[in-house]
C-alpha positions as a printed Julia matrix, in Angstrom:
451×3 Matrix{Float64}:
 -14.09    5.14  -23.91
 -14.34    8.9   -24.4
 -17.41    8.97  -22.16
 -15.52    7.06  -19.47
 -12.55    9.43  -19.59
 -14.88   12.43  -19.5
 -16.64   10.93  -16.48
 -13.3    10.36  -14.75
 -12.12   13.91  -15.42
 -15.45   15.31  -14.25
 -15.3    13.26  -11.03
 -11.8    14.4   -10.19
 -12.65   18.01  -11.05
 -15.82   18.04   -8.96
 -14.15   16.5    -5.91
 -11.09   18.74   -6.24
 -13.19   21.89   -6.8
 -15.49   21.0    -3.89
 -12.47   20.56   -1.68
 -10.98   23.89   -2.72
 -14.25   25.71   -2.08
 -14.66   24.07    1.31
 -11.06   24.83    2.19
 -11.58   28.48    1.36
 -14.88   28.76    3.23
 -13.63   27.0     6.35
 -10.62   29.27    6.77
 -11.32   31.87    9.43
 -10.96   35.48    8.22
  -8.19   37.59    9.63
  -9.24   39.77   12.55
  -7.63   42.65   14.43
  -5.93   41.54   17.61
  -6.65   43.45   20.78
  -3.14   42.83   22.08
   0.24   42.4    20.51
   0.61   38.76   19.36
   3.26   36.59   20.93
   5.73   35.53   18.27
   6.47   31.81   18.45
   9.99   30.67   17.63
  10.36   29.72   13.98
  10.5    25.98   13.41
  13.93   24.67   12.51
  14.09   22.55    9.36
  16.79   19.88    9.32
  18.54   19.66    5.96
  19.57   16.07    6.69
  16.07   14.95    7.66
  14.55   16.69    4.64
  17.06   15.14    2.25
  16.44   11.68    3.7
  12.65   11.95    3.48
  12.79   13.23   -0.12
  15.17   10.42   -1.05
  12.88    7.95    0.68
   9.92    9.3    -1.3
  11.89    8.65   -4.49
  12.69    5.11   -3.32
   9.03    4.4    -2.6
   8.06    5.83   -6.0
  10.43    3.3    -7.61
   8.48    0.5    -5.93
   5.49    1.02   -8.23
   7.42    0.3   -11.46
   9.19   -2.43   -9.5
   5.8    -3.92   -8.69
   4.9    -3.64  -12.39
   7.89   -5.8   -13.34
   7.25   -8.22  -10.46
   3.63   -8.72  -11.49
   4.29   -8.42  -15.23
   6.75  -11.29  -15.29
   4.23  -13.56  -13.55
   1.33  -13.14  -15.99
   1.06  -14.63  -19.47
   2.96  -12.75  -22.15
  -0.25  -11.55  -23.84
  -1.06   -9.53  -20.69
   2.38   -8.16  -19.83
   1.78   -4.59  -20.98
  -1.66   -4.42  -19.38
  -0.08   -4.91  -15.95
   2.61   -2.32  -16.66
  -0.05    0.12  -17.86
  -2.21   -0.38  -14.78
   0.72    0.25  -12.43
   1.94    3.33  -14.3
  -1.56    4.81  -14.51
  -1.92    4.27  -10.77
   1.18    6.41  -10.38
  -0.34    9.13  -12.56
  -3.96    9.1   -11.34
  -3.28    8.92   -7.61
  -0.56   11.59   -7.83
  -3.23   14.01   -9.07
  -5.93   12.77   -6.7
  -3.59   13.11   -3.73
  -2.76   16.78   -4.25
  -6.35   17.73   -5.19
  -8.03   16.22   -2.14
  -6.62   12.82   -1.11
  -3.96   14.19    1.24
  -6.52   16.42    2.9
  -8.97   13.55    3.44
  -6.2    11.44    4.94
  -4.17   13.87    7.04
  -6.04   17.09    7.74
  -6.95   17.17   11.45
 -10.52   15.95   11.56
 -12.88   13.54   13.19
 -12.21    9.86   13.8
 -13.17    8.88   10.26
 -11.42   11.3     7.9
  -9.87   14.74    7.69
 -12.14   16.7     5.37
 -11.21   19.19    2.65
  -9.28   21.79    4.65
  -6.04   21.06    2.79
  -7.57   20.38   -0.65
  -5.36   21.55   -3.49
  -2.54   21.7    -0.88
  -4.19   24.83    0.55
  -2.24   25.48    3.74
   0.33   22.78    3.02
   3.5    24.82    2.73
   7.23   24.67    3.29
   7.21   24.99    7.05
   6.99   21.89    9.26
   3.65   20.67   10.55
   4.63   19.57   14.03
   1.87   16.98   14.53
   3.49   14.89   11.77
   7.11   15.99   11.7
   8.83   18.97   13.28
  12.02   18.99   11.2
  10.91   18.68    7.55
   8.69   20.88    5.34
   5.03   19.96    5.35
   5.12   19.35    1.6
   7.98   16.88    2.04
   5.78   14.84    4.35
   2.91   15.17    1.88
   4.87   13.87   -1.11
   6.36   11.03    0.92
   2.86    9.92    1.88
   1.73   10.3    -1.74
   3.96    7.39   -2.73
   2.21    5.17   -0.17
  -1.16    6.21   -1.55
   0.01    5.26   -5.06
   1.38    1.8    -4.43
  -1.46    0.61   -2.17
  -4.19    0.32   -4.85
  -1.52   -0.89   -7.3
  -1.01   -3.94   -5.08
  -4.61   -4.99   -5.75
  -3.78   -5.46   -9.45
  -2.22   -8.81   -8.59
  -5.64  -10.22   -7.74
  -7.52   -9.33  -10.93
  -4.67   -9.41  -13.45
  -5.63  -10.53  -16.98
  -9.38   -9.92  -16.72
 -10.48   -6.38  -15.73
 -11.5    -3.71  -18.24
  -9.01   -0.87  -18.25
 -11.69    1.83  -18.18
 -13.3     0.16  -15.17
  -9.9    -0.15  -13.53
  -9.36    3.62  -13.68
 -12.72    4.31  -12.04
 -12.1     1.61   -9.43
  -8.65    3.05   -8.71
  -9.98    6.53   -8.09
 -13.0     5.4    -6.08
 -11.02    2.96   -3.93
  -8.32    5.51   -3.13
 -10.97    8.08   -2.15
 -13.38    5.94   -0.15
 -11.12    3.22    1.25
  -7.45    4.19    1.36
  -7.85    7.81    2.46
 -10.2     7.07    5.4
  -8.15    4.11    6.67
  -4.99    6.19    6.38
  -6.65    8.88    8.5
  -7.8     6.33   11.08
  -4.28    5.06   11.66
  -1.97    8.04   11.03
  -4.08   11.2    10.83
  -4.63   13.63   13.69
  -7.99   12.64   15.18
  -8.06    9.15   13.67
  -9.73    6.66   15.99
  -7.21    3.82   15.47
  -4.38    6.24   16.22
  -6.16    7.27   19.44
  -6.61    3.59   20.29
  -2.82    3.22   20.37
  -2.35    0.79   17.47
   1.21    0.54   16.14
   1.72    0.73   12.38
   5.1     2.19   11.61
   5.0     2.15    7.8
   1.69    0.7     6.62
   1.01   -2.89    7.59
  -2.63   -2.02    8.23
  -3.01    1.05    6.03
  -1.29   -0.46    2.99
  -1.02   -4.25    3.05
  -4.07   -5.48    4.95
  -6.2    -2.82    3.28
  -5.04   -3.77   -0.24
  -4.93   -7.49    0.53
  -8.57   -7.62    1.58
  -9.58   -5.57   -1.47
  -7.61   -8.08   -3.55
  -9.51  -11.15   -2.36
 -12.87   -9.37   -2.72
 -11.99   -8.37   -6.29
 -10.73  -11.84   -7.19
 -13.91  -13.47   -5.9
 -16.16  -10.86   -7.53
 -14.6   -11.22  -10.98
 -14.27  -14.98  -10.82
 -11.57  -17.17  -12.3
  -9.68  -16.47  -15.5
 -11.0   -18.35  -18.49
  -9.31  -21.41  -19.94
  -6.96  -22.17  -17.06
  -6.77  -25.75  -15.85
  -4.1   -24.66  -13.37
  -2.11  -21.58  -12.47
   0.08  -20.72  -15.48
   3.83  -20.49  -14.88
   5.51  -17.07  -15.02
   6.18  -16.11  -18.62
   9.35  -14.21  -17.67
  10.69  -15.06  -14.23
  13.85  -12.93  -14.61
  11.62   -9.83  -14.95
   9.88  -10.81  -11.72
  13.24  -11.2    -9.98
  14.17   -7.72  -11.18
  10.87   -6.4    -9.87
  11.38   -8.09   -6.5
  14.87   -6.59   -6.26
  13.49   -3.11   -6.97
  10.79   -3.66   -4.35
  13.38   -4.73   -1.77
  15.52   -1.71   -2.63
  12.57    0.71   -2.51
  11.34   -0.77    0.75
  14.25    0.82    2.6
  12.63    4.17    1.81
   9.21    2.75    2.68
  10.24    1.69    6.18
  13.32    3.71    7.07
  11.83    6.87    5.61
   8.87    6.48    7.94
  11.13    7.58   10.79
  10.83   11.0     9.06
  14.37   11.79   10.17
  17.92   10.68    9.53
  18.39    9.16   12.96
  18.84    5.93   14.89
  15.22    4.89   14.41
  15.72    5.04   10.63
  18.82    2.88   11.03
  16.89    0.32   13.06
  14.11    0.24   10.47
  16.66   -0.26    7.69
  18.42   -3.13    9.47
  15.3    -5.03   10.54
  13.72   -4.56    7.09
  16.66   -6.2     5.36
  16.91   -8.94    7.98
  13.22   -9.87    7.88
  13.22  -10.0     4.07
  16.33  -12.17    4.04
  14.98  -14.52    6.71
  11.64  -14.86    4.95
  13.23  -15.54    1.56
  15.53  -18.14    3.12
  12.65  -19.79    4.99
  10.51  -20.04    1.84
  13.42  -21.55   -0.14
  13.92  -24.16    2.6
  10.2   -24.95    2.66
  10.24  -25.5    -1.12
  13.3   -27.69   -0.75
  11.7   -29.84    1.94
   8.22  -30.09    0.42
   8.71  -30.18   -3.35
  12.32  -31.31   -3.4
  13.91  -28.2    -4.94
  14.4   -24.6    -3.82
  12.76  -22.28   -6.35
  13.48  -18.76   -7.52
   9.78  -17.87   -7.51
   9.44  -19.12   -3.96
  12.48  -17.2    -2.77
  11.31  -13.84   -4.14
   7.77  -14.48   -2.91
   9.14  -15.15    0.55
  11.3   -12.04    0.48
   8.33   -9.86   -0.47
   6.25  -11.49    2.29
   9.02  -10.65    4.76
   9.04   -7.05    3.6
   5.27   -6.89    4.03
   5.32   -8.31    7.54
   8.12   -6.12    8.87
   6.45   -2.95    7.56
   4.22   -2.26   10.61
   6.95   -3.39   13.02
  10.09   -1.77   11.57
  10.15    1.12   14.03
   9.17   -0.92   17.07
  11.06   -4.26   17.05
  14.71   -5.23   17.37
  16.76   -7.68   15.33
  15.43  -10.72   17.21
  11.87   -9.71   16.46
  12.67   -9.18   12.78
  14.13  -12.67   12.42
  11.08  -14.19   14.09
   8.71  -12.15   11.91
  10.57  -13.19    8.74
  10.28  -16.87    9.6
   6.66  -16.65   10.78
   5.37  -14.83    7.71
   6.9   -17.34    5.3
   5.36  -20.22    7.23
   1.95  -18.52    7.27
   1.91  -17.36    3.65
   3.34  -20.64    2.37
   0.52  -22.52    4.07
  -2.0   -20.08    2.62
  -0.77  -20.5    -0.94
  -0.05  -24.21   -0.89
  -2.99  -25.49    1.18
  -5.8   -22.96    1.62
  -5.84  -21.47   -1.88
  -5.94  -24.84   -3.72
  -8.62  -26.1    -1.35
 -10.98  -23.18   -2.0
 -10.0   -22.75   -5.65
 -10.23  -18.96   -5.89
  -8.15  -17.18   -8.54
  -6.06  -14.56   -6.74
  -3.93  -14.34   -9.87
  -0.63  -13.21   -8.39
  -1.36  -13.89   -4.71
  -1.94  -10.3    -3.64
  -4.15  -11.53   -0.8
  -1.97  -14.51    0.09
   1.16  -12.36    0.43
   0.0    -8.82    1.27
  -3.24   -9.55    3.09
  -2.02  -12.5     5.14
   1.5   -11.09    5.47
   0.13   -7.76    6.65
  -2.03   -9.43    9.29
   0.88  -11.52   10.55
   3.09   -8.44   10.71
   0.5    -6.3    12.5
  -0.16   -8.97   15.12
   3.54   -9.78   15.48
   4.13   -6.11   16.25
   1.85   -6.65   19.24
   4.11   -9.51   20.29
   7.62   -8.18   19.73
   7.35   -4.37   20.07
   9.69   -2.82   22.59
  10.16    0.72   23.85
  13.88    0.02   23.92
  13.76    0.59   20.15
  11.2     3.42   20.14
  10.24    5.2    23.32
   7.25    6.75   21.51
   5.86    3.28   20.78
   4.76    0.6    23.23
   5.84   -2.77   24.55
   4.25   -5.89   23.13
   3.13   -9.12   24.78
   6.63  -10.55   25.05
   7.78   -7.38   26.79
   5.06   -7.34   29.41
   2.15   -5.61   27.67
  -0.5    -8.11   26.47
  -2.98   -5.27   25.86
  -0.99   -4.18   22.81
  -1.76   -7.45   21.02
  -5.48   -6.86   21.57
  -5.19   -3.32   20.21
  -3.38   -4.64   17.13
  -6.1    -7.24   16.6
  -8.82   -4.57   16.79
  -6.98   -2.45   14.2
  -6.69   -5.47   11.91
 -10.35   -6.36   12.38
 -11.82   -2.95   11.61
  -9.6    -2.58    8.55
 -10.61   -6.0     7.23
 -14.34   -5.33    7.64
 -14.25   -1.83    6.19
 -12.08   -2.71    3.19
 -14.17   -5.8     2.44
 -17.52   -4.01    2.52
 -16.44   -0.86    0.69
 -14.52   -2.71   -2.01
 -17.55   -4.85   -2.76
 -19.82   -1.8    -2.95
 -17.43    0.01   -5.3
 -17.13   -3.02   -7.58
 -20.89   -3.57   -7.62
 -21.65    0.03   -8.57
 -19.03    0.08  -11.34
 -20.27   -3.26  -12.63
 -23.86   -2.0   -12.78
 -22.83    1.15  -14.64
 -20.19   -0.09  -17.09
 -19.15   -3.65  -16.28
 -15.83   -4.65  -14.75
 -14.72   -7.72  -16.66
 -13.5    -7.83  -20.25
 -15.39   -9.86  -22.84
 -14.46  -13.52  -23.07
 -13.05  -13.03  -26.57
 -10.89  -10.12  -25.42
  -9.62  -12.18  -22.5
  -8.66  -15.0   -24.86
  -6.75  -12.64  -27.16
  -5.07  -10.87  -24.27
  -5.43   -7.46  -22.68
  -2.32   -6.02  -24.31
  -3.95   -6.0   -27.74
  -7.61   -5.62  -26.8
  -7.21   -2.88  -24.18
  -4.12   -1.03  -25.4
  -3.48   -2.08  -29.02
   0.13   -2.86  -28.13
   2.26   -5.92  -27.63
   5.09   -6.47  -25.19
   6.99   -8.71  -27.59
   7.46   -8.45  -31.35
   9.01  -11.89  -31.88
   7.02  -15.1   -31.71
   8.83  -18.13  -30.4
């Protein structure tokens, strides 16, 4: 374990140091001007916009512990703490990775693939606005808001391999996946120079960058690790009330996720807030009705699963669709994800433990494509119209963005898993899996009383 931690620290240090050196060497030296420079007007920072973005960053941060409770309540009690630990370490590890070099790779102006190391160690990321991303908030406010997206995205993948991955391997996977998958895809879609951004794809708050990206990684990881041992069927949640609490925290935090992506306290943020709540509510209601019709009873698990699916699907669309679009998206995503979990998953028999692919992968794809259907410039003049508003090309652009993200995440996730497996193995020993990851990986137990 000590060797693994030393390797992790060395990797982070090397990448961070390399980035700092490159940032220093790529900065042009000051030169004497031959004429008096023209002084540009100082950018004006909006206190209201800054306060809203910082509050939104805090809301998105709360989503990671919310996800921990949501996932933790769904696993068996012997693995409860392992899920909490994985989510909390994602918060810690990616926070450091992001400021050392992750933000630079994702957002520094660069080529179509990624941004490079020009902003490594937050070199050049100060308290003045960076107009290409937001003209009214400090650059570091934008950076820390985006950090929370970078944290929760790999944490979503945990739902696919819960109860069977070695913790040491998880840490290496987390760092490698964030560096070689999340950061490039983020640059493609949102970064200056990114080729998907230039293509004109719409992704307001991360349907492609976050949910499709993580969802595809989830199914690759689930298939690579194989099924959990000793399960004749999917075990019921060991503590459904904890999962309800987690879902409520996710719903609450999602207002920062989507509304904060307006990067201002304005009408667009209001629209994103309203359609986010409406889509989640419609999706939760639709799933409850589907349960009622198909299995005879509406279920709590189904309702919160539907609500989360609705939140996933509205994420790329929140700044581009109106209330009608949000209702349609909420209903569509529950229908699609319900079919995936009740028909496709049992047919193929893969063990996506907590349905990270079935909800985030499929939900993200539905949301990204639905954005190409329902988007309207009446909501956001900086966006585009979708198919139902006279622009069928936008649906094609959305499909291309989905396709390239799926292929890249699939291939890179497999390569990362394969390399880690060859070096140190990714799955716990069968005996450790039987005992539970809480005790074997962390020497702790979530519960002290035995029923």
